C-alpha positions in Angstrom: 23.2 -20.3 4.7 22.1 -17.8 7.2 18.4 -17.3 8.0 16.8 -14.0 8.9 13.5 -14.1 10.8 11.0 -11.5 9.8 8.0 -11.2 12.0 5.5 -9.8 9.5 2.2 -8.3 10.7 0.1 -7.2 7.9 -1.8 -4.5 9.9 1.3 -2.4 9.6 2.1 -3.2 6.0 1.4 0.2 4.7 4.7 1.4 6.1 7.1 3.0 3.7 8.6 0.6 1.2 6.1 -2.2 1.5 5.0 -4.0 -1.6 3.3 -7.3 -1.9 5.6 -8.0 -4.8 8.4 -8.1 -2.3 7.0 -11.3 -0.7 6.3 -14.8 -1.7 3.6 -16.6 0.3 4.3 -20.3 0.7 2.3 -22.7 -1.5 3.0 -26.3 -2.0 3.6 -25.7 -5.7 5.7 -22.6 -5.4 9.4 -22.9 -5.0 11.9 -20.1 -4.5 14.4 -19.4 -7.2 17.8 -17.7 -7.1 16.1 -14.8 -8.9 14.0 -14.2 -5.8 17.1 -13.3 -3.7 17.1 -9.6 -4.4 18.6 -8.3 -1.2 22.0 -6.7 -0.8 24.7 -9.4 -0.5 26.7 -9.5 2.7 30.0 -10.1 1.1 31.8 -10.5 4.4 29.4 -13.3 5.5 30.8 -16.9 5.5 27.4 -18.1 4.2 26.4 -18.6 0.6 22.9 -17.3 1.0 20.4 -15.9 3.5 16.6 -16.4 3.4 14.4 -13.9 5.1 11.3 -15.8 6.1 8.6 -15.2 8.6 5.0 -15.5 9.5 2.7 -12.9 8.0 -0.8 -12.5 9.6 -3.8 -10.3 9.7 -7.1 -10.7 11.4 -10.6 -9.4 11.7 -12.5 -9.3 15.0 -16.2 -9.1 16.0 -17.4 -8.7 19.6 -19.9 -11.3 20.7 -20.8 -10.5 24.3 -17.8 -11.2 26.5 -16.1 -13.1 23.8 -14.5 -11.9 20.6 -14.7 -13.9 17.4 -11.5 -13.5 15.4 -10.8 -14.7 11.9 -7.3 -14.9 10.5 -5.2 -15.0 7.3 -1.8 -16.5 8.2 1.0 -17.2 5.7 4.6 -18.2 5.7 6.4 -15.5 3.7 9.7 -15.1 1.9 11.0 -11.5 1.8 12.8 -11.1 -1.6 14.3 -7.7 -0.6 16.0 -9.0 2.5 17.1 -12.4 1.1 20.4 -12.6 -0.7 22.8 -15.0 -2.3 26.4 -15.0 -3.5 26.2 -15.7 -7.3 29.3 -17.8 -7.2 27.8 -20.1 -4.6 24.4 -20.6 -6.2 24.0 -24.4 -6.4 21.1 -26.7 -6.5 21.9 -28.1 -3.1 22.1 -24.6 -1.5 18.8 -23.6 -3.0 17.2 -26.8 -1.7 18.6 -25.9 1.7 17.1 -22.4 1.5 13.8 -23.8 0.3 13.6 -25.9 3.4 14.0 -22.8 5.6 10.8 -21.5 3.8 9.2 -24.9 4.3 10.0 -25.0 8.0 8.4 -21.6 8.3 5.2 -23.0 6.7 5.2 -25.9 9.2 5.3 -23.4 12.1 2.8 -21.1 10.5 0.4 -24.0 10.4 0.8 -24.6 14.1 0.3 -20.9 14.8 -2.8 -20.9 12.5 -4.3 -23.9 14.3 -3.8 -22.4 17.8 -4.9 -18.9 16.7 -8.1 -20.2 15.2 -9.0 -22.5 18.2 -8.4 -19.9 20.9 -11.3 -18.3 22.6 -10.5 -14.6 22.8 -11.6 -12.0 25.3 -11.7 -8.2 25.0 -7.9 -8.4 25.4 -7.6 -10.3 22.1 -4.9 -8.1 20.6 -2.5 -8.9 23.4 -3.6 -12.6 23.4 -2.9 -12.8 19.6 0.5 -11.1 20.1 1.5 -13.6 22.9 0.6 -16.6 20.7 2.4 -15.1 17.7 5.5 -14.3 19.7 5.7 -17.8 21.0 5.5 -19.3 17.5 8.1 -16.7 16.3 10.5 -18.0 19.0 9.7 -21.6 18.0 10.5 -20.8 14.4 13.8 -19.2 15.3 14.8 -22.2 17.5 13.8 -24.7 14.7 15.7 -22.8 12.0 18.8 -22.6 14.2 18.6 -26.3 14.9 18.2 -27.1 11.2 21.3 -25.0 10.3 23.3 -26.4 13.2 22.5 -30.0 12.5 23.0 -29.8 8.7 26.0 -27.5 9.1 24.3 -25.1 6.6 23.7 -28.0 4.1 27.2 -29.4 4.3 26.1 -32.5 6.3 24.2 -34.3 3.5 22.9 -37.1 5.7 21.3 -34.6 8.2 20.1 -32.5 5.3 18.2 -35.4 3.9 16.8 -36.3 7.3 15.5 -32.8 7.7 14.0 -32.8 4.2 12.2 -36.1 5.0 10.9 -34.8 8.3 9.6 -31.4 7.0 8.1 -33.0 3.9 6.2 -35.5 6.1 4.9 -32.6 8.2 3.8 -30.7 5.1 2.0 -33.7 3.8 -0.3 -33.9 6.9 
């Protein structure tokens, strides 16, 4: 179960090939399904599946003297076109593991949202936002790697359950 990190920035979403139907934004009542994995399967990969998840954001800004007010829309997103799975290895446990990758992305996107909304921006707000976003993208990558390493890509059932409990507690906050 490999994870691909996609740093999505909605201001450039009009690029060729973009369609909102290619993404699922995280919601507490929305779960990914095997049918959502529409990417080209990497048959040489040792992994059963790969979830392409990332933080999608857009913002509006208004100058107020020396400060800039910025409002955000920030979502954890699952990219259907880059996510793939090997049909012969599609199990309930593997799908739960992949869902937790998406859930971890939501936890980090909430942290990013909180900091982004609380920051006082200057006229250099675009760079300030980018720095914050890049830091949370790195945090997301580290956390996803730690999750896969500790659970051995879902094979360590005890660690998998520990991660599920931890992430579900964070999401319940």
